[in-house]
C-alpha positions as semicolon CSV with decimal commas, in nm:
position;residue;x (nm);y (nm);z (nm)
1;X;0,000;-0,001;-0,002
2;X;0,175;0,326;-0,126
3;X;0,095;0,610;0,106
4;X;0,265;0,933;0,115
5;X;0,369;1,032;0,484
6;X;0,148;1,306;0,615
7;X;-0,096;1,244;0,361
8;X;-0,421;1,448;0,432
9;X;-0,736;1,259;0,337
10;X;-1,082;1,358;0,276
11;X;-1,287;1,103;0,449
12;X;-1,615;1,034;0,274
13;X;-1,848;0,912;0,569
14;X;-1,962;1,091;0,870
15;X;-1,764;0,840;1,090
16;X;-1,389;0,890;0,975
17;X;-1,257;0,671;1,242
18;X;-1,413;0,385;1,104
19;X;-1,255;0,452;0,761
20;X;-0,926;0,505;0,953
21;X;-0,960;0,154;1,116
22;X;-1,061;0,004;0,777
23;X;-0,720;0,163;0,628
24;X;-0,518;0,037;0,941
25;X;-0,682;-0,317;0,897
26;X;-0,605;-0,323;0,525
27;X;-0,249;-0,205;0,595
28;X;-0,184;-0,485;0,831
29;X;-0,334;-0,719;0,584
30;X;-0,130;-0,613;0,273
31;X;0,133;-0,882;0,311
32;X;0,186;-1,223;0,475
33;X;0,373;-1,116;0,768
34;X;0,320;-0,744;0,786
35;X;0,415;-0,604;1,133
36;X;0,449;-0,234;1,193
37;X;0,498;0,015;1,495
38;X;0,268;0,306;1,552
39;X;0,504;0,557;1,412
40;X;0,529;0,355;1,082
41;X;0,149;0,305;1,041
42;X;0,096;0,679;1,119
43;X;0,356;0,762;0,857
44;X;0,241;0,514;0,585
45;X;-0,135;0,594;0,603
46;X;-0,098;0,985;0,679
47;X;-0,320;0,941;1,002
48;X;-0,205;1,122;1,338
49;X;-0,020;0,902;1,586
50;X;-0,257;0,995;1,863
51;X;-0,558;0,849;1,623
52;X;-0,391;0,569;1,531
53;X;-0,298;0,476;1,911
54;X;-0,655;0,509;1,987
55;X;-0,784;0,284;1,691
56;X;-0,538;0,022;1,758
57;X;-0,627;0,002;2,114
58;X;-0,978;-0,049;2,028
59;X;-0,898;-0,311;1,754
60;X;-0,677;-0,495;2,007
61;X;-0,966;-0,512;2,264
62;X;-1,182;-0,640;2,015
63;X;-0,915;-0,902;1,915
64;X;-0,861;-0,785;1,551
65;X;-0,517;-0,653;1,603
66;X;-0,225;-0,810;1,837
67;X;0,053;-0,605;1,996
68;X;0,402;-0,751;2,072
69;X;0,492;-0,607;2,408
70;X;0,860;-0,657;2,365
71;X;0,922;-0,464;2,031
72;X;0,568;-0,272;2,020
73;X;0,481;-0,373;1,668
74;X;0,114;-0,447;1,560
75;X;-0,023;-0,720;1,338
76;X;-0,358;-0,892;1,269
77;X;-0,514;-1,070;1,566
78;X;-0,665;-1,396;1,569
79;X;-1,027;-1,302;1,596
80;X;-1,023;-1,180;1,255
81;X;-0,973;-1,536;1,123
82;X;-1,331;-1,665;1,156
83;X;-1,465;-1,336;1,002
84;X;-1,246;-1,374;0,685
85;X;-1,343;-1,747;0,665
86;X;-1,709;-1,670;0,672
87;X;-1,654;-1,400;0,413
88;X;-1,515;-1,641;0,181
89;X;-1,781;-1,895;0,239
90;X;-2,066;-1,651;0,133
91;X;-1,869;-1,543;-0,153
92;X;-2,025;-1,599;-0,502
93;X;-1,702;-1,642;-0,718
94;X;-1,901;-1,610;-1,037
95;X;-2,040;-1,261;-0,936
96;X;-1,705;-1,162;-0,808
97;X;-1,521;-1,263;-1,129
98;X;-1,790;-1,160;-1,394
99;X;-1,681;-0,765;-1,408
100;X;-1,306;-0,882;-1,441
101;X;-1,407;-1,147;-1,734
102;X;-1,610;-0,881;-1,914
103;X;-1,327;-0,623;-1,917
104;X;-1,081;-0,886;-2,022
105;X;-1,297;-1,010;-2,311
106;X;-1,354;-0,675;-2,431
107;X;-0,966;-0,564;-2,427
108;X;-0,865;-0,904;-2,605
109;X;-1,159;-0,957;-2,829
110;X;-1,134;-1,331;-2,698
111;X;-1,342;-1,584;-2,511
112;X;-1,260;-1,565;-2,142
113;X;-1,317;-1,834;-1,887
114;X;-1,268;-1,878;-1,522
115;X;-1,197;-2,204;-1,350
116;X;-1,200;-2,309;-0,999
117;X;-0,973;-2,598;-0,852
118;X;-1,197;-2,854;-0,664
119;X;-1,130;-3,225;-0,590
120;X;-0,815;-3,237;-0,813
121;X;-1,014;-3,084;-1,111
122;X;-1,048;-2,745;-1,279
123;X;-1,437;-2,661;-1,295
124;X;-1,533;-2,389;-1,525
125;X;-1,740;-2,153;-1,328
126;X;-1,792;-1,845;-1,548
127;X;-1,742;-1,746;-1,923
128;X;-1,741;-1,430;-2,111
129;X;-1,761;-1,406;-2,510
130;X;-1,679;-1,122;-2,703
131;X;-1,860;-1,228;-3,029
132;X;-1,574;-1,439;-3,125
133;X;-1,675;-1,775;-3,038
134;X;-1,389;-2,022;-3,094
135;X;-1,455;-2,343;-2,901
136;X;-1,831;-2,388;-2,809
137;X;-1,745;-2,699;-2,609
138;X;-1,591;-2,513;-2,363
139;X;-1,877;-2,440;-2,143
140;X;-1,985;-2,348;-1,766
141;X;-1,948;-2,678;-1,600
142;X;-1,676;-2,808;-1,804
143;X;-1,428;-3,033;-1,595
144;X;-1,050;-3,062;-1,681
145;X;-0,750;-3,215;-1,519
146;X;-0,595;-2,971;-1,301
147;X;-0,262;-3,015;-1,431
148;X;-0,339;-3,031;-1,808
149;X;-0,292;-2,789;-2,095
150;X;-0,214;-2,413;-2,042
151;X;-0,398;-2,370;-1,726
152;X;-0,236;-2,672;-1,553
153;X;0,105;-2,535;-1,633
154;X;0,007;-2,178;-1,500
155;X;-0,114;-2,348;-1,165
156;X;0,182;-2,560;-1,163
157;X;0,422;-2,255;-1,201
158;X;0,233;-2,063;-0,901
159;X;0,253;-2,357;-0,649
160;X;0,491;-2,327;-0,360
161;X;0,835;-2,437;-0,460
162;X;0,861;-2,750;-0,226
163;X;0,522;-2,869;-0,365
164;X;0,601;-2,813;-0,734
165;X;0,929;-2,993;-0,668
166;X;0,742;-3,295;-0,538
167;X;0,508;-3,307;-0,814
168;X;0,789;-3,259;-1,085
169;X;0,975;-3,563;-0,917
170;X;0,693;-3,808;-0,991
171;X;0,562;-3,926;-1,322
172;X;0,580;-3,735;-1,635
173;X;0,276;-3,525;-1,725
174;X;0,035;-3,591;-2,025
175;X;0,093;-3,365;-2,316
176;X;-0,189;-3,125;-2,443
177;X;-0,333;-3,357;-2,700
178;X;-0,283;-3,673;-2,473
179;X;-0,090;-3,870;-2,739
180;X;0,232;-3,832;-2,541
181;X;0,408;-3,754;-2,237
182;X;0,587;-3,407;-2,150
183;X;0,906;-3,521;-1,945
184;X;0,928;-3,331;-1,620
185;X;1,278;-3,187;-1,715
186;X;1,107;-3,035;-2,028
187;X;0,812;-2,906;-1,801
188;X;1,072;-2,737;-1,563
189;X;1,194;-2,520;-1,816
190;X;0,867;-2,424;-1,933
191;X;0,777;-2,349;-1,570
192;X;1,074;-2,122;-1,548
193;X;0,962;-1,903;-1,834
194;X;0,601;-1,909;-1,695
195;X;0,720;-1,768;-1,382
196;X;0,898;-1,494;-1,569
197;X;0,579;-1,388;-1,775
198;X;0,310;-1,489;-1,548
199;X;0,111;-1,686;-1,815
200;X;0,113;-1,999;-1,993
201;X;0,055;-2,048;-2,388
202;X;-0,077;-2,354;-2,578
203;X;-0,206;-2,375;-2,945
204;X;-0,574;-2,473;-2,964
205;X;-0,708;-2,792;-3,074
206;X;-0,899;-2,677;-3,386
207;X;-0,631;-2,452;-3,534
208;X;-0,290;-2,330;-3,464
209;X;-0,389;-1,986;-3,499
210;X;-0,609;-2,041;-3,199
211;X;-0,422;-1,951;-2,886
212;X;-0,497;-2,044;-2,518
213;X;-0,346;-1,829;-2,269
214;X;-0,387;-1,915;-1,897
215;X;-0,275;-1,726;-1,576
216;X;-0,340;-1,883;-1,210
217;X;-0,575;-1,719;-0,966
218;X;-0,471;-1,714;-0,581
219;X;-0,678;-1,698;-0,290
220;X;-0,540;-1,674;0,106
221;X;-0,182;-1,712;0,130
222;X;-0,139;-1,676;-0,229
223;X;-0,223;-2,047;-0,307
224;X;-0,360;-2,100;-0,643
225;X;-0,747;-2,164;-0,628
226;X;-0,831;-2,152;-0,998
227;X;-0,736;-1,997;-1,342
228;X;-0,816;-1,740;-1,580
229;X;-0,820;-1,887;-1,953
230;X;-0,824;-1,657;-2,282
231;X;-0,905;-1,834;-2,606
232;X;-0,906;-1,669;-2,959
233;X;-0,752;-1,614;-3,279
234;X;-0,423;-1,410;-3,231
235;X;-0,112;-1,333;-3,422
236;X;0,210;-1,432;-3,233
237;X;0,281;-1,043;-3,203
238;X;0,002;-1,005;-2,969
239;X;0,063;-1,281;-2,751
240;X;0,273;-1,082;-2,486
241;X;0,031;-0,805;-2,515
242;X;-0,272;-1,010;-2,427
243;X;-0,079;-1,212;-2,173
244;X;0,027;-0,892;-1,968
245;X;-0,382;-0,793;-1,972
246;X;-0,417;-1,144;-1,853
247;X;-0,183;-1,144;-1,583
248;X;-0,301;-0,810;-1,477
249;X;-0,652;-0,918;-1,447
250;X;-0,556;-1,237;-1,277
251;X;-0,379;-1,055;-1,004
252;X;-0,670;-0,810;-0,966
253;X;-0,923;-1,113;-0,949
254;X;-0,682;-1,281;-0,687
255;X;-0,686;-0,971;-0,450
256;X;-1,081;-0,982;-0,468
257;X;-1,087;-1,362;-0,378
258;X;-0,853;-1,298;-0,050
259;X;-0,522;-1,306;-0,223
260;X;-0,233;-1,087;-0,099
261;X;0,004;-0,851;-0,313
């Protein structure tokens, strides 16, 4: 969260202290291990120290913030966990994903799909077309192996390194057309490239002119919970451009689903 020291904000509601408390909570939740002292929080958010102190005390009493008495730093408290879990349980992933898919389909003029990982499979839960339908067989409800095609490579590349290493030390993976195997050594090289670009690329089944791009979507603790897939006719020259838009959208959707920056 990029805030300028001494940033004076105009709060929109009649209860600015509530907005300030929300800003403090968001700041403490902006990373996996964010811990900050009173002065740092005040400087980063542009809120006077006296107000930050009062708000932190109130949040601490509620269990939403924890204070380390030795080094005087604050972090999120344990009582915030069940609230976050309930929010995730109540979330309709399709409603959350819809505006992201609509914008990406508009920018790329391609079909965009969002799939969720469940029981070792990728289930398509949302689809947005742009008037250029390229594969009518890919519909909401379609189910794929989790580590298959472009989405599988993107998800594999986003896994924690230890889990990734374990998977690549096992059996070789099926190739895209299921007529052969991809040796794990070859896949490891592809994953290195995917980590650099943020997305995976495959040719479509119908025509080599049809490209399939995919990027992982992360949830809490930045663990992959699904994938965005872009399918369409595209020249080689636009792949990196569309890929960058896909990656940016996947990051924004990840944040909306509880992922971290």
